[in-house]
C-alpha positions as CSV (number, residue, x, y, z in Angstrom):
1,M,165.3,106.8,145.5
2,D,167.3,103.7,146.5
3,D,166.8,102.0,143.2
4,Q,168.0,105.3,141.6
5,T,171.0,105.4,143.5
6,N,172.0,102.1,143.0
7,L,171.6,102.7,139.2
8,I,173.8,105.8,139.1
9,D,176.4,103.7,141.0
10,S,176.2,100.7,138.8
11,Y,176.4,102.6,135.5
12,F,178.7,105.5,136.5
13,S,181.2,102.9,138.4
14,A,184.4,101.0,137.4
15,P,186.6,98.6,138.9
16,K,189.9,99.4,140.7
17,D,192.7,99.8,138.2
18,Y,190.3,99.8,135.3
19,I,191.0,101.1,131.7
20,W,188.9,104.7,132.6
21,S,188.7,106.1,136.4
22,W,187.2,108.9,138.1
23,G,189.7,111.7,139.1
24,D,190.0,114.9,141.0
25,D,186.7,114.0,143.2
26,G,184.8,113.5,140.1
27,E,185.3,116.4,138.1
28,V,187.3,114.5,135.3
29,L,187.5,111.1,134.0
30,E,190.7,109.4,133.0
31,C,192.4,106.7,131.1
32,S,195.8,105.8,132.9
33,D,198.1,108.7,131.8
34,F,195.5,111.3,130.2
35,T,192.3,113.0,130.6
36,I,189.3,111.8,128.6
37,C,186.7,114.7,129.4
38,Y,185.4,116.9,132.3
39,T,182.3,115.9,134.2
40,D,180.3,118.8,133.1
41,E,181.1,118.1,129.4
42,L,180.1,114.4,129.8
43,I,176.8,115.6,131.8
44,N,175.9,117.7,128.3
45,I,176.8,114.6,126.3
46,L,174.7,112.6,127.9
47,G,171.9,115.0,128.4
48,E,171.6,115.4,124.4
49,M,172.0,111.5,124.1
50,A,168.9,110.9,126.9
51,L,166.3,110.8,124.3
52,Q,167.9,108.0,122.4
53,G,169.1,106.2,125.4
54,W,172.6,105.1,126.5
55,P,175.2,102.7,125.7
56,P,177.5,101.6,128.6
57,L,179.7,104.7,130.0
58,G,183.1,103.2,129.0
59,S,181.7,102.8,125.6
60,I,181.1,106.5,125.3
61,L,184.4,107.3,127.1
62,L,186.4,105.3,124.5
63,V,184.7,107.0,121.6
64,L,185.8,110.3,123.3
65,C,189.2,109.3,123.3
66,A,189.2,108.9,119.5
67,C,187.9,112.4,119.2
68,K,191.1,114.1,120.6
69,D,193.5,115.5,118.0
70,A,196.3,113.1,118.3
71,R,195.8,109.4,117.9
72,K,198.1,108.4,120.5
73,Y,195.4,108.6,122.9
74,V,193.6,105.8,120.9
75,E,196.7,103.6,120.5
76,R,197.4,104.0,124.4
77,V,193.5,102.7,124.9
78,I,193.9,99.6,122.6
79,E,197.2,98.9,124.7
80,V,195.7,99.4,127.8
81,M,192.6,96.9,126.4
82,N,195.3,94.1,125.3
83,L,196.9,94.0,128.3
84,Y,193.5,93.2,130.2
85,S,192.9,90.6,127.1
86,T,196.4,89.2,128.3
87,A,195.3,89.3,131.7
88,I,192.4,87.0,131.3
89,K,193.7,84.3,128.9
90,S,192.3,81.8,131.1
91,D,188.9,83.3,130.5
92,A,186.2,81.3,128.4
93,R,185.7,84.6,126.6
94,S,189.4,85.5,125.8
95,K,189.2,85.0,122.2
96,E,185.9,86.8,121.6
97,I,187.1,90.3,123.9
98,T,190.1,89.8,121.3
99,L,187.9,89.9,118.3
100,Q,185.7,92.7,119.9
101,I,189.1,94.7,120.9
102,H,190.3,94.2,117.0
103,K,186.7,95.7,115.9
104,T,186.9,98.4,118.5
105,H,190.1,99.6,117.3
106,R,189.2,99.7,113.8
107,L,186.0,102.0,114.7
108,L,188.3,104.2,116.7
109,E,190.6,104.4,113.8
110,I,187.6,105.6,111.6
111,I,186.7,108.1,113.8
112,T,190.0,109.9,114.2
113,Q,189.9,110.2,110.3
114,L,186.7,112.6,110.6
115,P,187.3,116.2,110.2
116,K,188.1,117.7,113.4
117,K,184.5,119.7,113.6
118,Y,182.5,116.6,113.8
119,R,184.9,115.4,116.9
120,S,185.0,119.1,118.5
121,A,183.0,119.8,121.8
122,N,179.6,120.8,120.0
123,N,179.6,117.6,117.5
124,R,180.8,114.7,119.9
125,A,176.8,114.0,121.1
126,L,175.9,113.8,117.3
127,L,178.5,111.6,116.8
128,L,177.7,109.3,119.5
129,K,173.9,109.1,118.4
130,T,174.8,108.3,115.1
131,I,177.3,105.6,116.0
132,F,175.0,103.7,118.3
133,E,171.5,104.8,117.0
134,P,171.2,101.0,115.3
135,I,171.9,99.4,118.7
136,T,169.4,98.8,121.4
137,P,170.6,101.2,124.2
138,Y,171.9,100.0,127.5
139,I,169.8,102.4,129.6
140,E,166.5,103.0,128.0
141,S,165.3,106.7,127.2
142,G,163.1,107.5,130.3
143,Q,165.6,105.7,132.5
144,A,168.3,107.8,131.3
145,S,166.9,111.2,131.6
146,Q,165.8,110.2,135.3
147,T,169.2,109.2,136.3
148,L,170.9,112.2,134.7
149,H,168.4,114.2,137.3
150,F,169.6,112.8,140.1
151,F,173.1,112.4,139.3
152,Y,175.9,113.8,141.4
153,K,179.7,114.4,141.2
154,S,181.6,111.5,143.2
155,V,184.3,109.1,142.5
156,F,182.5,106.2,141.5
157,T,184.0,102.9,142.6
158,R,182.6,99.3,142.6
159,A,183.9,95.8,142.7
160,H,182.7,94.9,139.4
161,S,184.2,92.3,137.4
162,P,186.7,93.9,135.1
163,V,186.1,91.1,132.3
164,E,182.3,91.5,132.6
165,Q,182.5,95.5,132.4
166,L,185.0,95.3,129.5
167,S,182.9,92.8,127.4
168,A,179.8,94.6,127.6
169,E,181.5,98.0,126.6
170,L,183.3,96.3,123.9
171,T,180.2,94.6,122.6
172,Y,178.8,97.9,122.1
173,L,181.7,99.0,120.4
174,A,181.8,95.8,118.1
175,N,178.4,96.2,117.0
176,A,178.6,99.9,116.3
177,A,181.7,99.0,114.3
178,T,179.3,96.5,111.9
179,H,177.5,99.5,110.9
180,V,180.0,101.9,110.3
181,K,182.3,101.0,107.1
182,D,184.7,104.2,106.7
183,S,185.1,107.6,107.5
184,A,183.6,108.9,104.4
185,S,180.3,106.8,105.1
186,L,180.3,108.0,108.5
187,E,181.0,111.6,107.7
188,L,178.0,111.5,105.2
189,K,175.6,110.2,108.0
190,L,176.7,113.2,110.5
191,R,176.4,115.7,107.7
192,T,173.0,114.6,105.9
193,S,171.6,111.7,108.2
194,L,171.8,109.5,104.7
195,E,173.3,106.5,104.8
196,K,174.2,107.2,100.9
197,L,173.4,110.0,98.7
198,P,170.0,109.8,96.7
199,E,170.8,108.7,92.9
200,V,170.2,111.2,90.5
201,L,166.9,111.0,88.7
202,P,167.3,109.9,85.1
203,V,166.5,112.9,82.9
204,S,166.3,112.1,79.2
205,L,167.3,114.7,76.8
206,P,163.9,115.9,74.6
207,E,164.1,114.8,71.2
208,E,165.4,117.5,68.5
209,S,162.3,119.7,67.7
210,E,161.0,120.0,64.1
211,T,161.7,123.5,64.5
212,D,165.5,122.8,65.3
213,F,165.7,120.3,62.5
214,F,164.2,122.6,59.8
215,T,166.3,125.5,60.6
216,R,169.1,123.4,59.9
217,L,167.5,122.2,56.5
218,S,166.7,125.9,55.8
219,D,170.5,126.9,56.5
220,D,171.4,124.9,53.3
221,G,170.8,126.1,49.9
222,R,169.9,122.2,48.9
223,T,167.3,122.0,51.4
224,A,166.0,125.0,52.2
225,G,163.1,125.0,49.8
226,I,162.2,121.7,51.0
227,S,162.1,123.1,54.7
228,R,160.0,125.9,53.7
229,L,157.8,123.7,51.6
230,A,157.5,121.3,54.6
231,K,156.5,124.0,57.4
232,R,153.6,125.2,55.1
233,L,152.3,121.6,54.5
234,Q,152.3,121.0,58.4
235,A,150.0,123.8,58.6
236,A,147.5,122.0,56.2
237,L,148.0,118.6,57.9
238,H,145.8,117.8,60.8
239,V,145.5,114.2,61.0
240,P,142.5,113.0,62.9
241,M,142.4,110.3,65.7
242,H,140.9,107.4,64.4
243,T,138.9,105.5,67.3
244,Y,138.3,101.4,66.9
245,S,135.0,99.3,68.1
246,S,133.3,102.7,69.3
247,S,130.1,100.4,69.7
248,E,131.4,98.7,72.2
249,L,132.5,101.7,74.2
250,A,130.4,104.1,76.2
251,F,131.6,106.8,73.8
252,G,130.4,110.4,73.3
253,G,128.2,110.5,76.6
254,I,128.4,112.6,79.9
255,S,131.0,111.5,82.4
256,D,130.5,114.1,85.1
257,I,129.1,117.3,86.2
258,T,131.8,119.8,87.2
259,N,131.5,124.0,88.0
260,K,133.8,124.7,85.3
261,G,133.4,124.6,81.4
262,N,132.4,126.3,78.1
263,Y,128.9,128.0,78.0
264,D,127.6,125.7,75.6
265,R,127.7,122.8,78.4
266,L,125.8,125.0,80.9
267,L,122.9,122.6,82.4
268,L,119.7,123.8,81.4
269,S,118.4,124.4,84.7
270,E,121.0,127.1,85.3
271,L,119.7,129.1,82.0
272,A,116.3,129.0,83.9
273,Q,117.7,131.3,86.3
274,D,117.3,135.1,86.1
275,D,120.2,137.1,84.7
276,Q,121.3,138.6,87.7
277,L,121.3,135.2,89.6
278,L,123.0,133.2,86.8
279,M,125.8,136.0,86.5
280,A,126.6,135.7,90.1
281,R,126.7,131.7,90.0
282,L,129.0,132.1,86.7
283,A,131.4,134.8,88.8
284,N,131.6,132.6,91.9
285,N,132.3,129.4,89.7
286,E,128.9,128.1,91.1
287,A,127.3,127.5,88.3
288,L,127.1,123.7,87.0
289,Y,128.4,122.3,83.7
290,L,128.1,119.0,81.7
291,R,131.5,117.3,81.2
292,R,131.9,115.5,77.9
293,E,133.4,111.8,78.2
294,D,137.2,112.0,76.9
295,L,137.8,110.1,73.6
296,P,139.6,106.9,73.7
297,A,143.2,106.9,73.1
298,D,144.2,105.9,69.4
299,R,145.9,102.8,69.9
300,K,148.0,103.2,66.6
301,K,151.3,103.5,67.7
302,N,153.2,103.1,64.1
303,K,153.0,105.2,61.2
304,V,154.6,104.2,57.9
305,I,155.4,106.7,55.2
306,L,155.4,105.5,51.5
307,V,156.8,108.0,49.0
308,D,156.2,107.3,45.7
309,T,159.6,107.8,43.4
310,T,158.5,106.0,40.0
311,L,158.4,108.0,36.8
312,K,155.6,110.6,37.2
313,M,157.2,111.8,40.1
314,W,160.1,112.9,38.9
315,G,161.1,116.5,39.1
316,I,159.0,119.0,41.2
317,P,157.1,116.4,42.4
318,R,159.4,114.3,43.8
319,V,160.6,117.6,45.8
320,F,156.9,118.4,46.7
321,A,156.4,114.5,48.0
322,V,159.7,114.6,50.2
323,S,158.5,117.7,51.8
324,A,154.9,116.0,52.3
325,A,156.8,113.3,54.0
326,L,158.8,115.7,56.3
327,A,155.6,117.4,57.4
328,C,153.9,113.9,58.1
329,I,157.1,112.7,60.1
330,H,157.7,115.7,62.3
331,Q,154.2,115.8,63.4
332,K,154.6,112.6,65.4
333,K,153.7,111.9,69.0
334,E,156.4,110.9,71.3
335,D,154.9,107.4,71.6
336,T,154.6,107.1,67.8
337,N,157.4,105.4,65.7
338,V,157.6,106.2,62.6
339,Q,159.6,105.1,59.5
340,A,159.8,106.4,55.9
341,Y,160.2,104.4,52.4
342,S,160.8,105.2,48.9
343,L,158.3,103.0,46.8
344,K,159.3,102.0,43.7
345,G,157.9,99.9,40.9
346,V,158.2,96.4,42.5
347,S,160.3,97.3,45.9
348,T,160.5,99.6,48.5
349,T,163.9,101.0,50.2
350,A,164.0,102.6,53.9
351,I,165.0,106.5,53.7
352,D,166.2,108.6,56.6
353,L,164.4,111.9,56.9
354,Y,165.5,112.7,60.2
355,S,168.9,114.2,59.0
356,K,170.2,116.4,56.5
357,D,172.0,114.1,54.8
358,G,169.1,111.6,54.8
359,V,166.6,114.3,53.3
360,I,169.4,114.9,50.5
361,N,170.1,110.8,49.8
362,A,166.0,110.7,49.5
363,L,165.8,113.3,46.8
364,S,168.5,111.2,44.8
365,I,166.5,108.0,44.6
366,L,164.8,107.7,41.1
367,D,162.7,104.5,39.7
368,N,161.8,104.4,36.1
369,Y,158.8,102.1,36.3
370,L,155.7,103.8,35.0
371,H,153.8,103.6,38.5
372,A,154.6,102.0,41.7
373,A,151.2,99.5,41.8
374,K,153.2,96.3,42.3
375,G,155.8,97.9,44.7
376,L,152.6,99.0,46.8
377,E,151.0,95.8,46.4
378,N,154.3,93.7,47.3
379,F,155.0,96.1,50.5
380,M,151.5,95.7,52.0
381,Q,151.5,91.8,51.5
382,Q,154.5,91.8,53.8
383,E,152.9,94.0,56.4
384,K,151.0,92.3,58.8
385,S,150.7,94.4,61.7
386,D,147.0,95.9,62.6
387,S,148.5,99.1,64.8
388,T,150.1,101.0,61.8
389,E,149.0,103.9,60.1
390,Y,149.8,103.7,56.1
391,F,150.6,106.8,54.5
392,L,150.6,106.9,50.7
393,I,152.3,110.1,48.8
394,T,152.1,110.0,45.4
395,N,151.4,112.0,41.9
396,E,147.6,113.2,41.4
397,Q,147.9,111.9,37.6
398,L,148.3,108.5,38.8
399,M,145.0,108.0,40.4
400,L,143.6,108.5,37.1
401,Q,145.4,105.5,36.0
402,A,142.7,102.5,36.0
403,D,145.2,99.8,37.0
404,F,147.2,102.2,39.9
405,R,143.9,103.2,41.2
406,Q,142.3,99.6,41.4
407,T,145.5,98.6,43.6
408,V,145.0,101.5,46.0
409,A,141.2,100.8,46.0
410,N,142.0,97.2,46.8
411,L,144.5,98.1,50.0
412,K,141.8,100.4,51.2
413,P,141.4,98.2,54.4
414,K,145.2,98.8,55.0
415,L,145.8,102.1,53.7
416,T,145.0,104.9,56.1
417,Y,146.2,108.1,54.3
418,L,146.5,109.0,50.8
419,I,148.4,112.4,49.9
420,T,148.5,113.5,46.2
421,V,150.8,116.3,44.7
422,N,151.3,117.5,41.0
423,R,153.9,120.0,39.9
424,N,151.6,122.8,39.8
425,G,151.5,123.2,43.5
426,Q,148.3,121.3,44.2
427,F,148.3,119.1,47.3
428,H,145.2,117.0,48.8
429,F,145.2,114.7,51.7
430,Y,142.6,112.0,52.1
431,D,141.5,109.6,54.7
432,Y,141.1,106.3,53.6
433,N,139.6,104.7,57.2
434,G,137.6,101.7,56.5
435,S,135.8,101.7,53.2
436,S,135.3,105.4,52.6
437,K,137.2,108.3,51.2
438,K,137.3,111.6,52.6
439,L,139.1,114.8,51.7
440,L,140.6,116.2,54.9
441,A,142.5,119.1,53.5
442,S,143.9,120.6,50.1
443,A,146.1,123.5,49.4
444,L,147.4,125.0,46.3
445,L,151.1,126.4,46.9
446,N,153.1,128.5,44.5
447,L,156.1,126.3,44.2
448,E,158.4,128.8,42.4
449,E,158.1,131.1,45.2
450,I,158.5,128.5,48.1
451,L,161.1,126.3,46.6
452,F,163.2,128.8,44.7
453,A,163.3,131.8,46.8
454,P,167.0,132.7,48.1
455,V,168.6,131.7,51.2
456,K,168.4,134.2,53.8
457,T,171.7,134.3,55.8
458,A,172.2,135.6,59.1
459,S,174.5,138.5,59.7
460,K,177.9,137.6,60.5
461,K,177.4,138.7,64.3
462,N,174.9,136.4,64.8
463,I,177.0,133.6,63.4
464,P,180.3,133.3,65.3
465,I,181.7,130.7,63.0
466,S,180.0,129.0,59.7
467,L,181.2,125.4,58.6
468,P,184.6,125.3,56.5
469,A,183.4,124.5,53.0
470,I,184.7,121.3,52.6
471,F,182.0,120.0,54.8
472,L,179.3,121.7,52.9
473,R,180.1,120.3,49.4
474,L,178.2,117.6,48.0
475,R,179.3,113.9,49.3
476,P,181.7,112.2,49.3
477,M,183.9,114.7,50.9
478,P,187.3,115.0,49.0
479,L,189.5,114.7,51.6
480,R,189.4,111.7,54.0
481,Y,189.7,111.8,57.7
482,P,193.3,111.1,59.5
483,A,193.1,108.6,62.4
484,S,192.6,110.8,65.6
485,R,190.8,110.2,69.1
486,L,191.4,106.6,68.7
487,K,191.3,104.4,71.8
488,R,192.1,100.6,72.2
489,L,188.7,99.2,73.7
490,E,187.1,96.0,73.0
491,N,183.9,97.1,72.2
492,N,184.6,100.0,69.5
493,S,186.4,98.3,66.9
494,F,185.3,96.1,64.5
495,D,187.3,94.0,61.9
496,T,186.3,91.8,58.9
497,E,188.1,90.6,55.7
498,Q,184.9,91.3,53.7
499,I,184.1,94.9,54.4
500,G,187.4,96.8,56.3
501,V,187.6,98.2,59.8
502,V,185.1,100.2,61.7
503,N,186.2,102.4,64.6
504,I,183.9,104.5,67.3
505,T,186.2,107.4,68.5
506,T,186.4,108.9,71.8
507,D,184.5,112.0,70.5
508,L,181.8,109.7,69.2
509,R,182.4,109.6,65.5
510,V,182.1,106.4,63.7
511,L,185.1,106.1,61.2
512,Y,185.4,103.6,58.5
513,W,188.7,102.2,57.0
514,P,187.5,100.2,53.5
515,E,191.3,99.4,53.0
516,K,194.9,99.8,54.8
517,D,196.1,102.2,52.1
518,K,193.5,104.9,52.3
519,A,192.4,107.0,55.3
520,A,189.1,106.8,56.9
521,I,185.5,107.8,55.9
522,E,183.1,109.4,58.1
523,L,180.0,107.2,58.1
524,H,178.4,109.2,61.1
525,E,179.5,112.5,63.0
526,S,178.0,111.8,66.4
527,I,176.9,108.5,67.6
528,E,175.1,108.0,71.4
529,E,177.4,107.2,74.2
530,G,177.4,103.5,75.4
531,N,178.3,99.9,74.5
532,Y,178.6,99.0,70.8
533,Y,178.0,95.5,68.9
534,F,178.3,94.9,65.1
535,G,177.5,93.1,62.0
536,I,177.8,93.1,58.6
537,N,175.9,92.0,55.6
538,G,178.2,91.3,52.6
539,H,179.8,94.5,51.2
540,Q,176.6,96.4,51.3
541,H,175.7,97.1,55.0
542,I,177.5,97.5,58.3
543,Y,175.4,97.7,61.7
544,I,176.0,98.8,64.9
545,L,173.8,98.3,68.1
546,V,174.0,101.0,70.9
547,N,173.3,100.0,74.4
548,P,173.3,103.5,75.8
549,K,174.8,104.3,79.1
550,Q,172.3,106.8,80.2
551,P,169.5,105.5,82.0
552,S,165.8,105.5,80.9
553,T,167.2,105.3,77.3
554,T,166.5,102.5,74.8
555,I,168.7,100.4,72.6
556,I,169.2,102.2,69.0
557,I,170.3,100.4,65.7
558,Y,172.2,101.8,63.0
559,A,172.1,100.5,59.6
560,F,174.8,102.1,57.3
561,N,175.0,101.7,53.4
562,V,178.6,101.5,52.7
563,P,178.5,102.1,49.1
564,N,176.2,105.4,49.7
565,R,177.8,106.4,52.9
566,S,174.1,106.6,54.5
567,Y,172.4,105.5,57.1
568,I,169.1,104.4,59.0
569,R,168.9,104.9,62.6
570,Y,166.0,102.8,64.2
571,N,164.6,103.3,67.8
572,T,163.7,100.2,69.6
573,N,161.6,99.6,72.3
574,T,164.2,97.6,74.5
575,P,165.2,99.6,77.5
576,S,168.9,100.2,77.8
577,G,170.7,97.5,80.4
578,D,172.9,94.8,80.9
579,Y,172.7,92.1,78.6
580,R,174.2,89.4,76.4
581,I,174.1,90.7,72.7
582,V,175.3,88.8,69.8
583,Y,174.9,89.5,66.1
584,Q,174.0,86.5,63.4
585,D,172.7,86.5,59.7
586,G,171.1,89.9,60.2
587,I,169.7,89.5,63.5
588,F,170.7,91.2,66.7
589,T,169.6,89.1,69.6
590,I,169.6,90.8,73.1
591,R,169.6,88.3,76.3
592,K,169.3,88.6,79.9
593,G,168.3,86.0,82.1
594,E,164.9,85.0,80.9
595,Q,164.3,88.1,79.1
596,Q,165.2,88.0,75.4
597,Y,164.6,90.3,72.5
598,A,165.6,89.9,68.6
599,Y,165.8,92.9,65.9
600,D,166.6,92.6,62.1
601,A,169.5,94.8,61.7
602,L,168.2,96.1,58.4
603,T,164.9,96.8,59.2
604,G,164.8,97.6,62.7
605,K,161.8,95.3,63.1
606,T,161.4,92.4,65.8
607,A,162.7,89.3,64.5
608,I,163.1,85.5,65.8
609,A,165.7,85.1,68.7
610,M,168.5,82.5,68.6
611,D,168.3,79.8,71.3
612,A,170.0,80.4,74.7
613,V,172.9,77.7,74.1
614,T,173.9,79.3,70.5
615,H,173.7,82.7,72.0
616,F,176.1,82.1,74.8
617,K,178.5,80.3,72.5
618,H,178.5,83.3,70.2
619,T,179.1,85.7,73.2
620,T,181.9,84.1,74.6
621,K,183.4,83.5,70.9
622,R,183.4,87.6,70.4
623,G,185.4,88.6,73.4
624,Q,187.8,86.2,72.4
625,L,188.2,87.1,68.9
626,A,188.1,91.1,70.0
627,K,191.1,90.9,72.6
628,Y,193.1,88.5,70.1
629,K,192.8,91.1,67.0
630,M,193.3,94.3,68.8
631,R,196.8,95.0,67.9
632,D,196.2,94.0,64.3
633,V,193.3,96.4,63.9
634,F,195.2,99.2,65.0
635,K,198.0,98.6,62.7
636,F,195.3,98.8,59.9
637,L,194.1,101.9,61.2
638,N,197.2,104.1,61.3
639,N,199.4,103.9,58.2
640,G,202.7,105.0,59.9
641,Y,201.9,108.6,60.7
642,S,200.9,110.9,63.8
643,T,197.9,113.2,63.7
644,I,197.9,116.9,65.5
645,S,194.6,117.0,67.0
646,R,195.2,120.1,68.9
647,I,196.6,123.5,67.5
648,Q,197.6,126.4,70.0
649,S,199.8,128.4,68.0
650,I,199.8,129.6,64.4
651,Y,201.4,132.8,62.5
652,V,203.4,133.9,59.4
653,S,206.9,134.1,59.9
654,D,209.2,137.1,58.9
655,T,210.2,135.0,55.8
656,G,206.6,134.6,54.8
657,E,206.0,130.9,55.9
658,L,203.0,129.4,57.6
659,I,203.8,128.5,61.0
660,I,201.7,125.8,63.0
661,E,202.6,124.8,66.2
662,N,206.1,125.6,65.7
663,R,206.4,123.5,62.6
664,Q,206.9,125.0,59.1
665,L,204.4,124.2,56.3
666,F,207.0,123.4,53.7
667,L,207.2,122.4,50.0
668,V,209.9,119.7,49.7
669,N,211.6,119.5,46.2
670,E,208.5,121.4,44.6
671,Q,206.5,118.1,44.6
672,D,205.1,117.5,48.3
673,L,203.7,119.2,51.4
674,I,205.0,118.5,54.7
675,L,205.3,119.8,58.2
676,T,208.7,120.1,59.4
677,D,209.8,118.4,62.9
678,K,208.7,120.7,66.0
679,G,211.6,123.1,67.2
680,N,213.5,122.9,64.1
681,Y,212.2,126.3,62.7
682,L,211.3,129.1,65.0
683,P,211.4,132.4,63.2
684,N,210.2,135.8,64.4
685,K,206.4,136.1,64.5
686,T,205.5,139.0,62.1
687,I,201.8,138.6,61.1
688,P,200.5,136.8,64.3
689,V,196.9,135.9,65.1
690,N,194.5,136.5,68.4
691,D,196.7,135.2,71.2
692,I,193.8,133.0,72.9
693,P,192.2,131.3,70.1
694,E,188.3,131.4,70.2
695,E,186.9,128.0,70.7
696,I,183.5,126.8,69.1
697,Q,181.8,123.8,69.7
698,L,180.0,121.8,67.0
699,S,176.3,121.7,67.0
700,T,176.1,118.3,65.8
701,N,178.7,116.8,68.2
702,A,179.3,118.2,71.6
703,N,182.6,116.3,72.1
704,I,184.3,118.6,69.0
705,K,185.4,121.9,69.6
706,L,186.8,124.0,66.9
707,S,189.5,126.6,67.6
708,R,189.4,129.9,65.4
709,F,192.5,132.0,65.1
710,T,192.2,135.5,63.5
711,W,194.4,138.0,61.9
712,A,193.7,141.6,61.6
713,D,192.3,141.7,58.5
714,G,189.5,139.2,59.3
715,S,191.2,136.2,57.8
716,E,190.7,132.9,59.8
717,A,192.6,129.9,60.4
718,I,190.3,127.3,62.1
719,A,191.8,124.3,63.8
720,D,189.7,120.9,63.6
721,P,190.7,118.3,66.3
722,R,189.4,115.8,63.7
723,G,193.1,116.4,62.0
724,F,192.5,119.4,59.4
725,L,193.6,123.1,59.3
726,H,190.9,125.5,57.4
727,L,192.0,128.7,56.0
728,R,189.4,131.3,55.2
729,S,191.0,134.4,53.7
730,S,189.1,138.0,54.1
731,D,189.5,138.3,50.4
732,K,186.4,136.4,49.1
733,T,187.9,136.1,45.6
734,L,190.5,133.4,47.1
735,P,188.9,129.8,47.7
736,E,188.9,128.4,51.2
737,I,191.7,125.8,51.8
738,T,191.8,122.6,53.9
739,I,195.1,120.9,54.9
740,T,195.6,117.8,56.9
741,M,197.5,117.9,59.6
742,V,199.7,114.7,60.2
743,L,203.3,114.2,61.0
744,G,205.6,111.5,59.3
745,I,204.1,111.7,55.9
746,T,203.1,114.0,53.1
747,L,200.0,116.2,53.2
748,A,197.0,116.3,51.3
749,A,195.2,119.6,50.7
750,W,191.5,120.8,49.3
751,S,190.7,124.1,47.9
752,S,186.9,125.2,47.6
753,A,187.6,126.0,43.9
754,G,187.7,122.0,43.8
755,T,191.0,121.4,43.0
756,Y,193.4,119.3,45.5
757,C,197.0,118.1,45.4
758,G,199.0,116.0,48.2
759,N,199.0,112.3,49.4
760,S,196.5,109.9,47.5
761,Y,196.1,108.3,51.3
762,F,193.9,111.1,52.3
763,T,192.2,112.0,49.0
764,E,189.0,110.6,47.7
765,D,188.9,108.3,44.7
766,G,187.8,109.6,41.5
767,L,188.5,113.5,42.1
768,A,188.9,115.5,39.2
769,L,191.3,118.9,38.8
770,G,194.1,117.3,40.9
771,L,197.3,119.8,40.8
772,R,201.1,119.2,41.7
773,A,201.8,120.4,44.9
774,K,203.9,123.4,44.0
775,E,200.9,124.8,41.9
776,F,198.6,124.5,44.8
777,Y,200.9,126.2,47.2
778,A,201.5,129.1,44.8
779,N,197.8,129.5,43.4
780,Y,196.2,129.3,47.2
781,I,198.5,128.9,50.1
782,Q,200.9,131.4,48.9
783,R,198.4,134.0,48.0
784,F,196.4,133.4,51.4
785,I,200.0,134.2,53.3
786,A,200.4,137.3,50.9
787,G,196.8,138.4,51.4
788,L,197.5,139.0,55.3
789,K,200.7,141.4,54.6
């Protein structure tokens, strides 16, 4: 009992004239001229802290001073401690105590910045436990509980050394300060008991399903028949899983006995039971079944589709073959990389069958060779991989030609599958595994009915907006894109003397300016967000490597064919990350520490990486050139005009003019279309549109939102943030109109009748049916406005 009394006296005592002291016969604790807390409050706090243990009492009281609403109490405490520090200058620990006072002051300031609820009476014990949790307690848990049990109210004073006591109390507070970075992290710890919030788990978006892709194809009259035919062929295609070296595996045996399975797997002993007992065992899941061994996984992770485009494939067989290729590609497994090529007489060309434009481009590839035997042989000689399945799609009649049939026969060890089609709708699917040829599936399809059936369009109420006609026409698009949504970043622009300038906009479009006196061509409407690296191959190809920002993704390579305005997208096996990436001589080299990868930019295949020294030199040089050329690049992109990328107001005036963002669409000297300066023309609204335009997000690019204004008669004005205004009349005899929304120069306009007018900067080269601005305005724009009245 005496020991316990001594411990209470020692722990709760303070020297005379110390920073804190007891008052009112032990009912309160004070600090010079203010009350810290009442004794009953302190007992409750110590009781909640008993399981964790206690720091020195003075350390607790100084924290309670910081819990008060006014910061003046903290300043007063620090002032008193500094006086003590000054008084003990002769002590060897003077410098140490001064540093501890500084750390304590920072900790107390952080506490004063906490929300009031964490400094209130109910949460002060939680605050103290959180602050002192990482530190070994001054009074251990068991001892603290026993001490509190025998505690009694009194004025505890003892002849302690003020220096020793202050040093002990500050040591605990200074140690606590090292674990508390700021008020935000301390609040998070109090609220969640966590040092930091867990990182969001990376969730990769699922790849676009084949149903979605085929639906997009079926909405376009040019590809609707191919979509229908490909879906029919999918039902006929059942690609078997090949097994390799099966004689080396315990394949096809029994792996286990289980109480679930098909009835034909029942143990023979179960069938020996009488009927009632067997039924009872089946109903109660007590019957025993044999479990067959699972098949080994197919180790072939790559597929190559070769589509014959020679003379015998012209016409209907060509469409049939592309549909078969689509059916093969969109049955692929998630871990399988599929590439498609058009097979010519002596060569092959990569084709993109993952986008509508790529499908249309594949249909346009023709070769005038009689057959593709030499091209097939050359391609197979270059292919060295044993982990690839090869599909050959060709005309059935070609298999009757001796030289072509002999070439295919010689390639049997490499060629995995053969698909033959003809113009009568016959489809055959053969397995060429090993040295045998086996018919896997066949079908006879009515091509006339499937390919040429009319396209079914959904009712207007199901489709809130259809794309303006200018985006549905054959490429190239008749109007080029104004410069909009550009941002000066070092890694989103690429400038070369050979091929022009490429810029990736803030809404993730890939725009291309081949020359300064022409507006942009859109090479891709929605590229992945990330860090970009560029390369070129003469005047033919532009390459873009995307290192995505989204975690758990892989690096992507785009190969853009500039003359054809098409592209091929390659998924690599390299995960996104922090790399040094350099392009040279058709190869992207990717390096991080000892890790290195390299890819051929044209084919997407792995290549030989450059050495580390050369790689570092090119990395440094690339960054310096990007910074130096940035200003000149943007002068090239913008030819002295500004683009209206957001339209919030459009109406027809009382004098019959179209007013856009308080600017009049005006015919100057009957020669040029312009938009007047803002505010110069503010007539009365006589034919308004809906006050709040309807916002529609493009399915192909979530960053682009069209605004649709509607007149009472159903006519529409669609504001396009890419720099266009599209006008669509309720009178279906009037063609649609698209006008560039630019200021400072004359406009260009196009109609779905195929005519155009205006600034040649925005019009595509080689267009026919050009009109003077006066004729275009009268024939289309004026008629559109008149129809609204």
